[in-house]
C-alpha positions in Angstrom: 0.1 0.1 0.0 1.5 3.5 -0.9 1.7 6.3 1.4 -1.2 8.1 -0.5 -3.4 5.2 -0.4 -2.7 4.6 3.5 -3.6 8.5 4.0 -6.8 8.6 1.9 -9.7 8.6 4.2 -12.3 5.8 3.8 -14.9 8.2 5.1 -15.5 11.9 5.3 -17.4 13.6 8.0 -18.5 17.2 7.2 -19.2 18.9 10.5 -18.9 22.6 9.0 -21.5 24.9 10.6 -21.9 22.8 13.7 -20.6 23.9 17.1 -19.6 22.3 20.5 -20.3 19.7 21.5 -21.8 18.3 18.1 -18.4 17.7 16.3 -16.9 15.7 19.1 -20.2 13.6 19.5 -20.5 13.0 15.6 -16.8 12.2 15.5 -17.2 9.6 18.2 -20.4 8.2 16.6 -18.6 7.8 13.3 -15.5 6.3 14.8 -17.7 3.7 16.7 -19.3 2.6 13.5 -15.9 2.0 11.7 -13.7 -1.1 11.6 -10.2 -1.0 13.1 -7.7 0.3 10.6 -10.1 2.5 8.6 -9.5 6.1 8.2 -11.7 9.1 8.6 -11.4 12.7 7.4 -13.4 15.2 9.7 -13.9 18.6 8.5 -15.0 21.3 11.0 -15.1 25.1 11.4 -15.7 25.4 15.1 -12.4 26.7 16.7 -13.0 24.6 19.7 -13.2 21.4 17.7 -9.4 21.4 17.1 -8.5 20.7 20.7 -11.6 18.7 21.5 -11.3 16.3 18.7 -7.7 15.7 19.6 -8.6 15.2 23.1 -11.3 12.6 22.1 -8.7 10.7 20.1 -6.3 10.5 23.0 -9.0 9.3 25.2 -10.0 6.7 22.9 -6.5 5.6 21.7 -7.0 6.4 18.0 -4.2 7.9 15.7 -4.4 11.5 14.3 -2.4 10.9 11.1 -2.6 14.7 10.0 -4.2 18.0 10.9 -4.3 21.0 8.6 -6.2 24.2 8.1 -7.9 25.5 4.9 -9.4 28.9 5.6 -11.7 28.5 8.5 -12.0 24.7 8.0 -10.0 22.2 10.3 -9.3 19.0 8.8 -8.5 15.9 10.8 -7.2 12.7 9.2 -8.0 10.0 11.6 -6.9 6.2 11.9 -9.1 4.0 14.0 -6.7 1.9 15.9 -8.6 0.0 18.3 -12.2 -1.3 18.9 -14.2 1.3 21.0 
């Protein structure tokens, strides 16, 4: 598997326009429905989601592969690393 294939999300969760606590709740719900090893791209524009989603991932033990910003949007590329 190439690096670009590994970092391509299997799912995309668009949370633009939603504010705390919705981005965290919906990210958790999506992760719960995924298989171990799958990747998810989350897109949010709530400034609080940057720290909130990272905190969620630390608590659940999933891997943040990449975080980047495009304008007001915050993108998270997440790999589910264990069953929750």
